[in-house]
Biotite code that builds the C-alpha atoms (Angstrom):
import biotite.structure as struc

atoms = struc.array([
    struc.Atom([-2.930, 10.483, 18.157], chain_id="A", res_id=1, res_name="MET", atom_name="CA", element="C"),
    struc.Atom([-1.159, 13.794, 18.513], chain_id="A", res_id=2, res_name="ALA", atom_name="CA", element="C"),
    struc.Atom([0.428, 15.842, 21.228], chain_id="A", res_id=3, res_name="LYS", atom_name="CA", element="C"),
    struc.Atom([-2.933, 17.544, 21.896], chain_id="A", res_id=4, res_name="GLU", atom_name="CA", element="C"),
    struc.Atom([-4.417, 14.260, 23.138], chain_id="A", res_id=5, res_name="ASN", atom_name="CA", element="C"),
    struc.Atom([-1.332, 12.208, 23.974], chain_id="A", res_id=6, res_name="CYS", atom_name="CA", element="C"),
    struc.Atom([-2.383, 11.237, 27.507], chain_id="A", res_id=7, res_name="GLY", atom_name="CA", element="C"),
    struc.Atom([-0.310, 13.639, 29.567], chain_id="A", res_id=8, res_name="GLY", atom_name="CA", element="C"),
    struc.Atom([1.015, 17.172, 29.714], chain_id="A", res_id=9, res_name="PRO", atom_name="CA", element="C"),
    struc.Atom([3.603, 18.190, 27.144], chain_id="A", res_id=10, res_name="VAL", atom_name="CA", element="C"),
    struc.Atom([6.776, 19.388, 28.868], chain_id="A", res_id=11, res_name="VAL", atom_name="CA", element="C"),
    struc.Atom([8.707, 20.560, 25.815], chain_id="A", res_id=12, res_name="LYS", atom_name="CA", element="C"),
    struc.Atom([8.059, 20.783, 22.094], chain_id="A", res_id=13, res_name="GLU", atom_name="CA", element="C"),
    struc.Atom([10.588, 20.341, 19.322], chain_id="A", res_id=14, res_name="TYR", atom_name="CA", element="C"),
    struc.Atom([10.162, 20.468, 15.569], chain_id="A", res_id=15, res_name="GLU", atom_name="CA", element="C"),
    struc.Atom([8.572, 17.074, 14.870], chain_id="A", res_id=16, res_name="GLY", atom_name="CA", element="C"),
    struc.Atom([8.911, 15.840, 18.473], chain_id="A", res_id=17, res_name="PHE", atom_name="CA", element="C"),
    struc.Atom([7.493, 16.451, 21.929], chain_id="A", res_id=18, res_name="PHE", atom_name="CA", element="C"),
    struc.Atom([8.303, 15.384, 25.474], chain_id="A", res_id=19, res_name="LEU", atom_name="CA", element="C"),
    struc.Atom([5.366, 14.170, 27.590], chain_id="A", res_id=20, res_name="ARG", atom_name="CA", element="C"),
    struc.Atom([5.213, 14.011, 31.391], chain_id="A", res_id=21, res_name="ASP", atom_name="CA", element="C"),
    struc.Atom([4.303, 10.397, 32.269], chain_id="A", res_id=22, res_name="ASP", atom_name="CA", element="C"),
    struc.Atom([4.365, 10.853, 36.047], chain_id="A", res_id=23, res_name="THR", atom_name="CA", element="C"),
    struc.Atom([0.602, 10.806, 36.618], chain_id="A", res_id=24, res_name="ASN", atom_name="CA", element="C"),
    struc.Atom([0.158, 7.829, 34.287], chain_id="A", res_id=25, res_name="ILE", atom_name="CA", element="C"),
    struc.Atom([2.861, 5.857, 36.094], chain_id="A", res_id=26, res_name="ARG", atom_name="CA", element="C"),
    struc.Atom([1.612, 6.804, 39.579], chain_id="A", res_id=27, res_name="GLU", atom_name="CA", element="C"),
    struc.Atom([-1.884, 5.555, 38.703], chain_id="A", res_id=28, res_name="ASN", atom_name="CA", element="C"),
    struc.Atom([-0.414, 2.291, 37.387], chain_id="A", res_id=29, res_name="ALA", atom_name="CA", element="C"),
    struc.Atom([1.918, 1.875, 40.417], chain_id="A", res_id=30, res_name="ASN", atom_name="CA", element="C"),
    struc.Atom([5.006, 1.863, 38.191], chain_id="A", res_id=31, res_name="ILE", atom_name="CA", element="C"),
    struc.Atom([8.277, 2.811, 39.854], chain_id="A", res_id=32, res_name="GLU", atom_name="CA", element="C"),
    struc.Atom([9.994, 5.121, 39.430], chain_id="A", res_id=33, res_name="PRO", atom_name="CA", element="C"),
    struc.Atom([6.917, 7.272, 38.994], chain_id="A", res_id=34, res_name="ALA", atom_name="CA", element="C"),
    struc.Atom([8.686, 10.359, 37.608], chain_id="A", res_id=35, res_name="GLU", atom_name="CA", element="C"),
    struc.Atom([9.257, 9.730, 33.911], chain_id="A", res_id=36, res_name="ALA", atom_name="CA", element="C"),
    struc.Atom([9.023, 11.487, 30.565], chain_id="A", res_id=37, res_name="TYR", atom_name="CA", element="C"),
    struc.Atom([8.356, 10.053, 27.101], chain_id="A", res_id=38, res_name="SER", atom_name="CA", element="C"),
    struc.Atom([9.818, 11.507, 23.945], chain_id="A", res_id=39, res_name="LEU", atom_name="CA", element="C"),
    struc.Atom([7.568, 11.106, 20.904], chain_id="A", res_id=40, res_name="PHE", atom_name="CA", element="C"),
    struc.Atom([8.150, 11.593, 17.194], chain_id="A", res_id=41, res_name="CYS", atom_name="CA", element="C"),
    struc.Atom([5.115, 13.156, 15.502], chain_id="A", res_id=42, res_name="GLU", atom_name="CA", element="C"),
    struc.Atom([5.576, 11.571, 12.030], chain_id="A", res_id=43, res_name="ARG", atom_name="CA", element="C"),
    struc.Atom([5.521, 8.686, 12.036], chain_id="A", res_id=44, res_name="PRO", atom_name="CA", element="C"),
    struc.Atom([3.853, 8.928, 15.429], chain_id="A", res_id=45, res_name="TYR", atom_name="CA", element="C"),
    struc.Atom([5.577, 6.870, 18.076], chain_id="A", res_id=46, res_name="GLY", atom_name="CA", element="C"),
    struc.Atom([7.497, 6.849, 21.288], chain_id="A", res_id=47, res_name="ARG", atom_name="CA", element="C"),
    struc.Atom([11.229, 7.268, 20.792], chain_id="A", res_id=48, res_name="VAL", atom_name="CA", element="C"),
    struc.Atom([12.486, 6.875, 24.358], chain_id="A", res_id=49, res_name="GLU", atom_name="CA", element="C"),
    struc.Atom([11.440, 7.014, 28.029], chain_id="A", res_id=50, res_name="VAL", atom_name="CA", element="C"),
    struc.Atom([13.543, 8.939, 30.535], chain_id="A", res_id=51, res_name="PHE", atom_name="CA", element="C"),
    struc.Atom([13.110, 8.104, 34.229], chain_id="A", res_id=52, res_name="THR", atom_name="CA", element="C"),
    struc.Atom([14.470, 10.915, 36.343], chain_id="A", res_id=53, res_name="GLY", atom_name="CA", element="C"),
    struc.Atom([14.007, 14.592, 37.056], chain_id="A", res_id=54, res_name="SER", atom_name="CA", element="C"),
    struc.Atom([12.355, 16.891, 34.530], chain_id="A", res_id=55, res_name="LYS", atom_name="CA", element="C"),
    struc.Atom([15.564, 18.875, 34.064], chain_id="A", res_id=56, res_name="GLU", atom_name="CA", element="C"),
    struc.Atom([17.583, 15.726, 33.382], chain_id="A", res_id=57, res_name="TRP", atom_name="CA", element="C"),
    struc.Atom([14.916, 14.324, 31.044], chain_id="A", res_id=58, res_name="ALA", atom_name="CA", element="C"),
    struc.Atom([14.876, 17.565, 29.030], chain_id="A", res_id=59, res_name="ILE", atom_name="CA", element="C"),
    struc.Atom([18.657, 17.434, 28.639], chain_id="A", res_id=60, res_name="GLN", atom_name="CA", element="C"),
    struc.Atom([18.497, 13.812, 27.479], chain_id="A", res_id=61, res_name="LYS", atom_name="CA", element="C"),
    struc.Atom([15.592, 14.584, 25.140], chain_id="A", res_id=62, res_name="ALA", atom_name="CA", element="C"),
    struc.Atom([17.508, 17.501, 23.616], chain_id="A", res_id=63, res_name="ASP", atom_name="CA", element="C"),
    struc.Atom([20.386, 15.147, 22.795], chain_id="A", res_id=64, res_name="MET", atom_name="CA", element="C"),
    struc.Atom([18.085, 12.402, 21.510], chain_id="A", res_id=65, res_name="THR", atom_name="CA", element="C"),
    struc.Atom([16.156, 14.791, 19.249], chain_id="A", res_id=66, res_name="VAL", atom_name="CA", element="C"),
    struc.Atom([19.411, 16.068, 17.739], chain_id="A", res_id=67, res_name="ALA", atom_name="CA", element="C"),
    struc.Atom([20.497, 12.473, 17.108], chain_id="A", res_id=68, res_name="LYS", atom_name="CA", element="C"),
    struc.Atom([17.107, 11.435, 15.675], chain_id="A", res_id=69, res_name="GLU", atom_name="CA", element="C"),
    struc.Atom([16.948, 14.466, 13.375], chain_id="A", res_id=70, res_name="LYS", atom_name="CA", element="C"),
    struc.Atom([20.288, 13.457, 11.930], chain_id="A", res_id=71, res_name="SER", atom_name="CA", element="C"),
    struc.Atom([18.608, 10.118, 11.044], chain_id="A", res_id=72, res_name="LYS", atom_name="CA", element="C"),
    struc.Atom([15.612, 11.945, 9.452], chain_id="A", res_id=73, res_name="ASN", atom_name="CA", element="C"),
    struc.Atom([12.819, 10.926, 11.796], chain_id="A", res_id=74, res_name="CYS", atom_name="CA", element="C"),
])
């Protein structure tokens, strides 16, 4: 799987990471809170963290998480 077919729209791209909008997925599954964003590492592919909150807040948290993960050589 890759960001091109990851199951939702990509909100922000980073080198080796991307942030996906999970809102539609969660609304269809009746998961609350519905607004959420998943941060993925591209290699190895996998979800790093889920942020439940506004898009602006999730982007800020993702920025910090990516910086931290890059220091660990994701």
